[in-house]
C-alpha positions in Angstrom: 0.0 0.0 0.0 1.2 3.5 -0.8 -0.2 7.0 0.0 0.5 10.3 -1.5 -0.1 14.1 -1.2 -2.5 14.8 1.6 -0.9 12.2 3.7 2.5 13.8 3.3 1.0 17.2 4.2 0.7 18.7 7.7 -3.0 18.8 8.3 -5.0 19.6 11.5 -5.1 16.7 13.9 -8.1 14.3 13.7 -10.8 15.1 16.3 -12.2 12.3 18.4 -15.7 12.4 19.8 -17.4 10.7 22.7 -20.0 8.9 20.6 -21.6 5.9 22.2 -20.5 3.5 19.5 -16.8 3.5 18.6 -14.4 1.5 16.5 -12.5 -1.6 17.4 -9.5 -2.8 15.4 -8.6 -6.4 16.1 -5.2 -7.2 14.5 -3.4 -10.4 13.9 0.0 -9.6 12.5 2.7 -12.2 12.9 6.4 -11.9 12.9 6.7 -9.1 15.5 8.1 -9.7 19.0 5.8 -9.2 22.0 5.7 -5.6 23.1 6.0 -4.1 19.6 4.2 -0.8 19.5 1.2 -0.3 17.2 0.9 3.5 16.5 -1.1 6.0 14.5 0.9 8.8 12.9 -0.1 12.3 14.1 -1.2 14.0 11.0 0.2 17.3 12.0 3.7 16.2 13.2 4.0 12.9 11.5 5.2 11.4 14.7 4.0 8.0 15.9 1.5 7.9 18.8 1.3 4.5 20.5 -2.2 2.9 20.5 -1.4 -0.7 21.5 1.3 -3.4 21.8 1.5 -6.7 20.1 1.2 -9.8 22.3 1.4 -13.3 20.7 0.9 -11.7 17.3 -2.3 -9.9 18.2 -3.4 -6.4 19.3 -6.6 -4.4 19.8 -7.2 -0.7 19.4 -10.5 0.9 20.6 -11.7 4.5 20.2 -14.4 6.8 18.9 -14.3 9.0 15.8 -16.5 11.9 15.1 -16.4 10.9 11.4 -14.8 8.1 9.2 -11.2 9.2 9.0 -8.0 8.4 7.2 -5.4 7.0 9.6 -1.8 6.0 9.0 -0.6 3.0 11.1 3.0 1.9 11.8 4.4 -1.1 13.6 7.4 -0.6 15.9 7.6 3.0 14.8 9.2 1.8 11.5 8.1 2.0 7.9 6.2 1.0 5.9 3.3 3.1 6.9 -0.2 1.5 6.5 -3.0 3.8 5.2 -6.5 2.8 6.2 -9.9 4.4 6.6 -11.4 3.8 10.0 -15.1 4.2 10.9 -17.0 3.3 14.0 -17.2 -0.4 13.3 -15.5 -3.7 14.1 -12.4 -3.9 11.9 -10.2 -7.0 11.4 -6.6 -6.8 10.2 -4.5 -9.8 9.3 -1.1 -10.2 7.8 2.6 -10.8 8.3 5.5 -8.5 9.2 7.3 -9.4 5.9 4.3 -8.7 3.7 2.7 -5.6 5.2 1.7 -4.4 1.7 -0.7 -7.3 1.5 -2.4 -6.8 4.8 -6.1 -7.9 4.8 -8.3 -5.2 6.3 -12.1 -5.9 6.6 -15.1 -4.7 8.5 -14.9 -1.1 7.6 -17.3 0.0 4.8 -15.2 3.1 4.1 -12.0 1.1 4.0 -13.5 -1.4 1.5 -14.4 1.6 -0.8 -11.0 3.0 -0.3 -9.4 -0.3 -1.4 -11.6 -0.4 -4.5 -10.6 3.1 -5.4 -6.9 2.5 -4.7 -6.8 -0.6 -6.8 -8.2 1.3 -9.8 -5.6 4.1 -9.3 -2.6 1.9 -8.7 -1.4 2.0 -12.4 -1.3 5.8 -12.2 0.4 6.4 -8.9 3.4 8.0 -10.5 1.3 10.9 -11.7 0.4 12.1 -8.2 3.8 13.6 -7.6 4.6 14.5 -11.2 4.2 18.1 -12.3 5.2 18.0 -15.9 5.5 15.5 -18.8 2.3 13.7 -17.8 0.9 11.2 -20.3 -2.5 12.7 -21.5 -4.1 9.3 -21.7 -3.1 8.5 -18.1 -4.5 11.9 -17.0 -7.8 11.2 -18.7 -7.9 7.7 -17.0 -7.4 9.3 -13.6 -10.2 11.7 -14.3 -12.6 9.0 -15.4 -11.8 6.7 -12.5 -12.4 9.5 -10.0 -15.6 10.6 -11.8 -17.0 7.1 -12.0 -16.2 6.5 -8.3 -18.0 9.6 -7.1 -21.0 8.8 -9.2 -21.1 5.3 -7.9 -20.6 6.3 -4.2 -21.8 9.9 -3.8 -22.0 9.4 0.0 -18.6 7.7 0.3 -16.1 9.3 2.7 -13.4 8.4 0.1 -14.9 10.9 -2.4 -12.6 13.8 -1.3 -9.6 11.7 -2.2 -11.0 11.1 -5.7 -11.4 14.9 -6.2 -7.8 15.4 -4.9 -6.5 12.9 -7.4 -8.1 15.0 -10.2 -6.5 18.1 -8.9 -3.1 16.4 -8.6 -3.0 15.1 -12.1 -4.7 17.8 -14.2 -5.7 21.4 -14.4 -9.3 20.4 -14.8 -10.6 22.5 -11.9 -14.1 22.5 -13.5 -14.3 18.7 -13.2 -12.9 18.7 -9.6 -15.5 21.3 -8.7 -18.3 19.3 -10.3 -17.3 16.1 -8.4 -17.2 18.1 -5.1 -20.7 19.3 -5.7 -21.9 15.8 -6.3 -20.6 14.6 -2.9 -23.2 14.3 -0.1 -23.4 17.1 2.4 -22.2 14.8 5.2 -19.0 14.1 3.2 -18.5 17.8 2.5 -18.6 18.5 6.2 -15.7 16.1 7.1 -12.1 17.2 7.5 -11.2 15.9 4.1 -14.3 17.4 2.5 -13.4 20.8 4.0 -9.9 20.4 2.8 -11.1 19.8 -0.8 -13.3 22.8 -0.6 -10.4 24.9 0.6 -8.1 23.6 -2.2 -10.8 24.4 -4.8 -11.0 27.9 -3.4 -7.2 28.2 -3.7 -7.3 27.0 -7.3 -10.0 29.5 -8.2 -8.5 32.4 -6.4 -4.8 31.9 -7.4 -4.9 30.0 -10.6 -1.9 29.4 -12.7 -1.6 32.3 -15.1 -2.8 35.0 -12.7 -0.8 37.9 -11.2 0.2 37.1 -7.6 -1.2 39.5 -5.0 1.4 41.6 -3.2 2.3 40.7 0.4 4.9 41.4 3.0 6.2 40.2 6.4 9.3 40.6 8.4 12.5 38.5 7.9 14.6 36.9 10.7 16.2 40.3 11.4 12.9 42.1 11.7 13.1 43.8 8.2 9.9 44.1 6.2 10.1 42.1 2.9 7.7 42.5 0.0 7.2 39.8 -2.7 7.1 42.7 -5.2 10.7 43.4 -4.4 11.6 40.2 -6.2 10.4 41.3 -9.6 12.8 40.3 -12.3 13.4 36.8 -10.7 11.7 33.5 -10.7 10.6 32.9 -7.1 9.5 29.8 -5.3 7.3 30.9 -2.4 7.7 28.1 0.0 5.2 27.6 2.9 6.7 25.5 5.7 7.5 25.3 9.4 10.3 24.0 11.6 7.8 21.5 13.3 6.5 20.1 10.0 8.3 16.8 9.4 7.2 16.6 5.7 8.5 20.1 5.2 11.9 19.3 6.7 12.0 16.1 4.5 11.4 18.3 1.4 14.0 20.9 2.4 17.0 19.1 0.9 15.2 19.0 -2.5 14.6 22.8 -2.3 18.2 23.4 -1.3 19.4 21.4 -4.3 17.1 23.3 -6.6 18.3 26.6 -5.2 21.9 25.7 -5.5 21.5 24.5 -9.1 19.5 27.4 -10.5 20.3 30.4 -8.2 22.7 31.7 -10.8 20.0 31.5 -13.4 17.7 34.2 -11.9 16.0 31.8 -9.5 15.4 32.2 -5.7 13.3 31.0 -2.9 11.2 33.0 -0.4 10.4 30.9 2.8 7.1 31.8 4.5 7.1 30.0 7.9 4.1 29.0 10.0 6.2 28.9 13.1 5.4 30.5 16.4 8.7 30.1 18.2 11.4 32.3 16.6 14.3 30.3 18.0 13.0 27.1 16.5 12.4 28.8 13.2 15.9 30.2 13.0 17.5 27.0 14.2 15.7 25.0 11.4 16.9 27.5 8.8 20.5 27.0 9.9 20.3 23.2 10.4 18.7 22.6 7.0 21.0 25.1 5.2 18.2 27.3 3.9 20.3 30.2 2.6 17.5 32.2 1.0 15.2 35.0 2.4 12.8 33.9 5.1 9.8 35.7 6.5 7.2 35.0 9.2 4.8 36.8 11.6 5.2 33.9 14.0 1.5 33.4 14.3 1.5 29.7 13.4 -1.5 28.5 11.4 -2.8 32.1 11.6 0.1 33.4 9.5 -1.4 36.3 7.5 0.3 35.5 4.2 -0.8 31.9 4.5 -4.3 33.1 5.2 -4.2 35.4 2.2 -3.4 32.4 -0.1 -5.7 30.0 1.9 -2.9 27.7 2.9 -4.3 25.2 5.3 -1.7 22.5 4.9 2.1 22.4 4.4 4.4 22.0 2.7 3.0 24.0 -0.2 4.6 26.4 -2.7 3.9 28.8 -5.5 6.3 29.5 -8.4 6.1 32.9 -10.0 7.9 34.3 -13.0 9.9 37.6 -13.2 6.6 39.5 -13.8 5.0 38.0 -10.7 2.7 35.6 -12.8 2.0 32.3 -11.1 3.4 29.6 -13.4 3.1 26.5 -11.2 2.0 25.4 -7.7 2.9 22.7 -5.3 6.1 21.4 -6.9 7.7 18.8 -4.7 10.4 16.2 -5.2 11.6 15.7 -8.7 8.7 17.8 -10.1 10.4 21.0 -8.9 13.7 20.1 -10.6 11.9 19.1 -13.8 9.9 22.4 -13.9 13.0 24.5 -13.3 14.9 22.5 -15.9 12.2 23.3 -18.4 12.5 27.0 -17.6 16.2 27.4 -17.7 17.4 24.7 -20.1 
């Protein structure tokens, strides 16, 4: 099993309710010694939070969720991570340490639907992190699979992921918006449903090809910095934070891109969602981020992030020397490919 995009982003932590009927995960996973931790990854910090321990190859996790939710599970705080949808039902998990990709997970209606969708999408997984050079036929296939799934299951809590896949692989905002509108109201009100609505709002407000709105914040020395002061350069506006593990994992890639293309009229402007100045500056030094950095140290309430409706990180916006948005959310090899297209 593999997971992409949202599950590499820092999102608000899942909320648990005190509903009368909760979930129960009964696991039989052989090959682990007694005492091995079974944990959920915190979706904000990506750190494991212990839920149970394995005894004689078995474990049990109980809890309540306010809504069917995407959860990432790890055994012994080690990869691979296991993505699954949990709803308030009795869930069975069976497998072996050496074959975690083939775990059998049953009992959750939402997980069954997620498995159906994931199986259909598996041939196109490489597109989800690919910004350029996408095969048009593969893009159309992803659009059709997503559209068919939402039509088949308009009340499925997996629907937001189907919409996100469309937004990842194509510029077809109209189709993504159409699929969102076809989702049931209950699904729209979930954390993932709200996330999709926010991303659609971003796509509509700051579309590729539009002029970026001017903004300013103070740098690490307290000096005010405006994005308009970078006119004449290609700028990657990078939204991140010292506490965001996926951001820190992406930083070496951004450093490599900066070092490779800095001499070709390219730079980076870091916009941090930190609150503690010391942690922010220490992360800049530790990760070797030698470009300009700004922040108002308001965390998730950062005013620039709010202006661009940034509700998860890492995210970025690439603008050209005239301040025109030419790409968004370039991560991994996609950033290098896009810059290579521009400068070579």
